[in-house]
C-alpha positions as CSV (number, residue, x, y, z in Angstrom):
1,M,67.7,47.4,104.1
2,T,70.1,47.9,101.2
3,K,68.3,49.3,98.1
4,P,69.3,47.3,95.0
5,N,70.8,49.0,91.9
6,L,68.7,48.0,88.9
7,Y,70.7,47.1,85.8
8,S,67.9,46.1,83.3
9,I,64.1,46.1,83.0
10,D,64.0,42.3,83.4
11,H,66.1,42.7,86.6
12,A,63.6,45.2,87.9
13,R,60.7,42.9,87.0
14,N,62.2,39.9,88.8
15,L,62.8,42.0,91.9
16,A,59.3,43.5,91.8
17,K,57.9,39.9,91.6
18,S,59.8,39.0,94.7
19,Y,58.8,42.1,96.6
20,L,55.1,42.4,95.7
21,P,52.1,40.2,96.7
22,K,51.2,38.1,93.7
23,V,47.9,39.9,93.3
24,V,49.7,43.3,93.0
25,F,52.5,42.0,90.7
26,D,49.9,40.3,88.4
27,Y,48.0,43.6,88.2
28,I,51.1,45.2,86.8
29,D,52.4,42.3,84.8
30,G,49.2,40.8,83.4
31,A,47.3,41.5,80.2
32,A,44.1,40.5,78.5
33,D,43.0,36.9,77.7
34,D,46.0,34.7,76.7
35,E,48.4,37.7,76.8
36,I,49.4,37.2,73.2
37,T,49.3,40.8,72.2
38,M,51.4,41.8,75.2
39,R,54.1,39.4,74.1
40,L,53.9,40.4,70.5
41,N,54.4,44.1,71.4
42,R,57.9,43.2,72.6
43,S,58.8,40.6,70.0
44,A,57.8,42.9,67.1
45,F,61.0,44.8,67.7
46,D,62.9,41.6,66.8
47,E,61.6,41.8,63.2
48,V,63.8,44.8,62.5
49,Y,67.6,44.8,62.6
50,F,70.1,47.6,62.9
51,N,72.2,48.8,60.0
52,P,75.1,50.7,61.8
53,K,77.3,53.3,60.1
54,M,80.9,52.6,61.0
55,A,84.0,54.9,61.6
56,Q,82.0,57.9,62.8
57,G,84.8,58.9,65.2
58,K,84.5,59.8,68.9
59,F,81.3,61.6,70.0
60,V,78.9,62.0,72.9
61,P,75.4,61.2,71.6
62,N,72.8,63.9,72.1
63,L,69.6,62.5,73.6
64,K,67.6,65.7,73.7
65,V,64.2,65.8,72.0
66,K,61.5,68.4,71.7
67,I,57.9,67.1,72.4
68,L,54.9,69.4,72.0
69,G,57.3,72.4,72.4
70,Y,59.1,71.1,75.5
71,E,62.8,70.1,75.3
72,L,63.4,66.9,77.2
73,D,66.7,65.2,78.1
74,L,65.3,61.8,77.1
75,P,62.8,60.6,74.5
76,V,61.2,58.2,77.1
77,L,58.0,59.4,78.7
78,L,56.2,57.8,81.7
79,A,52.8,56.6,80.6
80,P,49.6,57.0,82.7
81,C,49.1,53.9,84.9
82,G,46.3,53.2,87.4
83,L,46.7,52.6,91.1
84,V,50.4,53.3,91.3
85,R,50.1,54.0,95.0
86,V,49.5,50.2,95.4
87,M,53.0,49.5,94.1
88,H,54.8,51.8,96.6
89,P,53.7,54.6,98.9
90,D,55.7,57.1,96.8
91,G,52.9,56.7,94.2
92,A,52.1,59.1,91.4
93,L,53.9,62.0,93.2
94,G,57.1,59.9,93.3
95,V,56.8,59.1,89.6
96,A,56.3,62.7,88.8
97,K,59.3,63.8,90.8
98,A,61.4,61.1,89.2
99,A,60.4,62.5,85.7
100,V,61.2,66.0,86.7
101,N,64.6,65.0,88.1
102,K,65.4,63.4,84.7
103,N,63.8,66.2,82.7
104,T,61.2,64.1,81.0
105,V,57.4,63.9,81.2
106,S,55.1,61.8,83.4
107,V,51.4,61.4,82.7
108,L,49.0,61.3,85.7
109,S,46.1,58.9,85.3
110,T,42.6,59.7,86.4
111,V,42.7,56.5,88.4
112,A,46.3,56.8,89.7
113,G,45.1,57.0,93.3
114,S,46.5,60.6,93.9
115,S,44.8,63.9,93.4
116,I,45.8,66.4,90.7
117,A,46.5,68.9,93.5
118,E,49.0,66.6,95.2
119,V,50.9,65.7,92.1
120,A,50.8,69.2,90.5
121,T,53.3,70.4,93.1
122,V,56.0,69.3,90.6
123,D,57.0,71.2,87.5
124,S,53.7,71.5,85.6
125,N,55.5,71.7,82.3
126,L,56.6,68.1,82.8
127,L,53.3,66.8,84.1
128,W,50.5,65.8,81.7
129,Y,47.1,64.5,82.7
130,Q,45.3,61.5,81.3
131,L,41.5,61.7,81.2
132,Y,38.9,59.0,81.8
133,S,35.3,60.0,82.2
134,S,32.1,58.0,82.3
135,N,29.9,60.8,83.8
136,G,29.6,63.1,80.8
137,R,30.7,66.5,79.8
138,A,30.0,68.2,83.1
139,E,32.6,66.0,84.8
140,I,35.1,66.7,82.1
141,E,34.6,70.5,82.4
142,S,35.2,70.2,86.2
143,V,38.5,68.3,85.6
144,I,39.6,70.8,83.0
145,D,38.9,73.7,85.4
146,E,41.1,72.0,88.0
147,L,43.9,71.3,85.4
148,N,43.8,75.0,84.4
149,S,44.1,76.1,88.1
150,H,47.2,74.0,88.4
151,K,48.7,75.2,85.1
152,I,48.7,71.8,83.4
153,E,49.3,72.3,79.7
154,V,48.8,68.9,78.1
155,L,45.7,66.7,78.3
156,V,45.8,63.0,77.2
157,V,42.5,61.4,76.3
158,T,42.5,57.6,76.1
159,V,40.2,56.2,73.5
160,D,40.8,52.4,73.7
161,T,38.7,51.7,76.9
162,P,35.0,51.8,76.0
163,A,35.0,48.6,78.2
164,L,37.8,47.0,80.2
165,G,39.7,44.0,78.8
166,N,39.4,40.5,80.1
167,R,42.4,40.4,82.5
168,L,42.4,36.8,83.6
169,R,45.2,37.1,86.2
170,D,43.1,39.5,88.3
171,I,40.2,37.1,88.0
172,E,42.3,34.1,89.0
173,N,43.6,36.0,92.0
174,G,40.0,36.6,93.1
175,V,40.0,40.3,92.6
176,S,38.1,42.6,90.2
177,T,39.5,45.5,88.1
178,P,40.5,47.9,89.5
179,L,42.5,46.1,92.1
180,R,40.9,45.9,95.5
181,I,41.9,44.2,98.7
182,N,39.0,44.3,101.2
183,S,36.9,42.2,103.5
184,S,35.4,40.2,100.7
185,N,38.8,38.8,99.6
186,A,41.0,39.3,102.6
187,I,41.1,35.6,103.6
188,Q,42.0,34.5,100.1
189,L,44.7,37.1,99.7
190,G,45.9,37.3,103.3
191,Y,48.7,34.8,103.0
192,Q,50.3,36.4,99.9
193,V,50.0,39.9,101.3
194,L,51.5,39.0,104.7
195,S,54.2,36.9,103.1
196,K,55.7,40.1,101.5
197,P,56.7,41.9,104.7
198,R,58.5,44.8,103.0
199,W,55.5,45.7,100.9
200,T,53.1,45.2,103.8
201,Y,55.2,47.4,106.1
202,N,55.4,50.2,103.5
203,M,51.6,50.1,103.0
204,L,50.9,50.1,106.7
205,K,53.4,52.9,107.4
206,D,51.7,54.9,104.7
207,G,48.4,54.6,106.6
208,I,46.6,52.2,104.1
209,K,44.3,49.8,105.9
210,L,44.9,46.6,104.0
211,F,41.8,44.8,105.2
212,E,38.9,47.1,106.0
213,K,35.3,46.0,106.2
214,S,33.7,48.3,103.7
215,K,36.4,50.3,101.9
216,D,38.7,49.5,99.0
217,L,42.5,49.4,99.3
218,R,42.6,52.8,97.6
219,E,40.1,55.4,96.6
220,D,40.5,57.7,93.6
221,N,41.3,61.4,93.7
222,R,37.6,62.3,94.2
223,G,37.0,59.9,97.0
224,N,35.2,57.4,94.7
225,S,35.2,53.7,95.5
226,G,36.8,51.0,93.4
227,K,33.5,50.4,91.7
228,D,33.3,54.0,90.6
229,M,36.9,53.9,89.4
230,L,36.0,50.8,87.3
231,Q,33.2,52.8,85.7
232,M,35.4,55.8,85.1
233,A,38.1,53.7,83.5
234,A,35.6,52.4,81.0
235,S,35.2,55.6,79.0
236,P,33.4,55.3,75.6
237,F,34.6,58.5,74.0
238,S,33.5,59.5,70.5
239,W,35.3,61.6,67.9
240,D,32.7,64.3,68.6
241,D,33.7,64.2,72.3
242,I,37.3,64.7,71.3
243,K,36.4,67.7,69.1
244,W,34.4,69.2,72.0
245,I,37.2,68.6,74.5
246,K,39.7,70.4,72.2
247,Q,37.4,73.4,72.0
248,I,37.0,73.8,75.8
249,W,40.6,72.7,76.6
250,N,42.3,74.9,74.0
251,K,45.7,73.7,74.9
252,K,47.8,70.8,73.8
253,L,45.7,67.6,73.3
254,V,47.0,64.1,72.9
255,V,44.9,61.1,71.9
256,K,46.1,57.8,73.2
257,G,45.1,54.3,72.0
258,I,45.5,54.8,68.2
259,L,46.2,51.6,66.2
260,S,45.5,52.6,62.6
261,G,46.3,55.3,60.1
262,S,42.6,56.1,59.6
263,D,42.0,56.6,63.3
264,A,45.2,58.6,63.6
265,K,43.9,60.9,60.9
266,K,40.5,61.2,62.7
267,A,42.4,62.2,65.8
268,V,44.3,64.9,64.0
269,D,41.1,66.1,62.4
270,S,39.5,66.3,65.8
271,G,42.3,68.5,67.1
272,A,45.0,66.2,68.4
273,D,48.5,67.7,68.6
274,A,49.9,64.3,69.2
275,V,48.8,60.7,69.0
276,V,50.0,57.8,71.1
277,I,50.1,54.5,69.3
278,S,49.0,52.1,72.0
279,N,47.1,48.9,72.7
280,H,47.2,49.5,76.4
281,G,50.1,47.1,76.8
282,G,47.9,44.3,75.6
283,R,45.5,44.9,78.4
284,Q,42.4,45.7,76.3
285,L,41.5,43.9,73.1
286,E,43.5,40.7,72.6
287,G,44.6,40.0,69.0
288,V,45.3,43.5,67.8
289,S,48.5,44.4,66.0
290,P,51.7,45.1,67.9
291,T,52.1,48.8,68.1
292,F,55.6,48.9,66.5
293,M,54.1,47.2,63.4
294,M,51.6,50.1,63.0
295,L,54.1,52.8,63.4
296,P,55.0,53.4,59.7
297,E,51.4,53.6,58.7
298,I,50.4,56.0,61.4
299,V,53.5,58.2,60.8
300,S,52.6,58.4,57.1
301,S,48.9,59.1,57.9
302,V,49.5,62.1,60.2
303,N,52.0,63.5,57.7
304,K,53.7,65.6,60.3
305,N,50.5,67.3,61.3
306,A,50.8,65.8,64.7
307,E,53.6,64.3,66.8
308,V,53.7,60.5,67.2
309,I,54.5,58.7,70.4
310,L,54.9,54.9,70.5
311,D,53.7,53.0,73.6
312,S,53.5,49.2,74.5
313,G,56.3,46.6,74.6
314,I,59.4,48.9,75.0
315,R,62.0,47.3,77.3
316,R,65.3,48.4,75.8
317,G,67.1,51.5,74.6
318,S,67.4,49.7,71.3
319,H,63.6,49.6,71.1
320,V,63.5,53.3,71.5
321,L,66.0,53.9,68.7
322,K,64.1,51.6,66.3
323,A,60.9,53.5,67.0
324,L,62.5,56.8,66.5
325,A,64.2,55.6,63.3
326,L,60.7,54.7,61.9
327,G,59.4,58.2,62.6
328,A,58.2,58.3,66.3
329,N,59.0,61.5,68.1
330,A,59.2,59.7,71.5
331,V,58.1,56.6,73.3
332,M,56.1,55.9,76.5
333,I,56.8,53.2,79.0
334,G,54.5,51.8,81.6
335,R,55.4,48.4,83.2
336,P,59.2,49.2,83.2
337,Y,58.8,52.1,85.6
338,L,56.2,50.4,87.7
339,Y,58.7,47.6,88.3
340,G,61.2,50.2,89.4
341,L,58.6,52.0,91.6
342,A,57.7,48.7,93.3
343,V,61.4,48.0,94.1
344,N,62.5,51.4,95.3
345,G,59.8,54.0,94.9
346,Q,60.8,57.3,93.3
347,K,64.5,56.3,93.2
348,G,63.5,53.1,91.4
349,V,61.8,55.0,88.7
350,E,64.8,57.3,88.3
351,N,66.9,54.1,88.1
352,I,64.8,52.8,85.2
353,L,65.2,56.1,83.3
354,E,68.9,55.9,83.9
355,I,68.9,52.4,82.4
356,F,67.3,53.7,79.3
357,K,69.7,56.6,79.1
358,T,72.7,54.4,79.5
359,E,71.5,51.9,76.8
360,L,70.6,54.8,74.4
361,I,74.1,56.3,74.7
362,R,75.8,53.0,74.2
363,D,73.7,51.9,71.3
364,M,73.9,55.3,69.6
365,N,77.7,55.0,69.8
366,L,77.6,51.5,68.3
367,L,75.1,52.6,65.7
368,G,77.2,55.6,64.6
369,C,74.4,58.1,65.3
370,K,75.3,61.3,66.9
371,N,71.8,62.7,67.7
372,L,68.3,61.5,67.7
373,E,67.3,63.8,64.8
374,A,69.7,61.9,62.5
375,L,67.8,58.6,63.0
376,D,66.0,57.4,60.0
377,E,65.2,54.1,58.1
378,T,68.7,53.9,56.7
379,F,69.8,52.7,60.2
380,L,67.4,49.7,59.9
381,I,67.0,46.6,57.9
382,K,63.6,44.7,58.0
383,K,63.7,41.0,58.5
384,S,61.5,40.6,55.4
385,Q,64.2,42.2,53.2
386,F,66.5,39.2,53.6
387,Q,66.4,36.8,50.7
388,F,67.7,33.2,51.2
């Protein structure tokens, strides 16, 4: 079967929708409650316009960026996402390999469905690990020991999941979070699974038993069931926990899920080397601010004492440039690369990163910006500045 060449994130989304069973696509594509926050994450970028600098001559834009001491070819990082093996058998390892091939970072989630040992076979300098834990500090110490043994240098702690958001698409599809396809819902989901022969074939070829009496579709990297994964994903960390983690980790620490300047400062005071502005793609608390709107406040609050990464709602190279112009050091994407993974595995993820690269180069030429370090607010005009 001919593999499609993706030309935009929306193109990848549409193909993923056609390839995946509805239950799997909705797991990727859905968000909490009425999904208002998810939509606002994207539309917030429309509130700021570009102010290009003309007649800059011919140049090739430089997309290189340094994040936590590592020089990357692209300011687009691959965010931690759960159950990526359900999208395509290439799974988290394929995502990590795609990032290495494009010289950027991927972040392995605790609930990705692949072990640290499996994914750490790639360049450890380009692999970060995202931590969930519901079983206390002994479990965290065990994870950190394993990360050290595999020479992982950056730990990402997600703080916006003391409980899991109300993801109605999963409920409507008759599944719980995390996604499970087992004997209890096999009849309900059977038609939509079997009506997607490409996905079904890939899963069966990978040795995944789609309908098994007592087991879930995928177990986590410690052999835990879906119920245990659910408990793990609901991690009520405190700032004291973050301080303690920094002490025993003693390497680069990133705190993900920040939505205010005050929390950004607490993260830095607790030892964070970087913060990720994120509302979990709208999958947690409905009604919070779009992340892009909070960027200036958080950049000001950390005052260059930590790096700032913007997550949630990024679908275009232009979104990346607007974020960097307002002070972000880089961005993270989640759904976009999952769409690519669903369509064409590792190659699909690489295709998505190429789309961002192509758009960044074109837009920087049109913007009159020769390198990312030159980006600042002079390249932007806020919609509110217009007076009619």
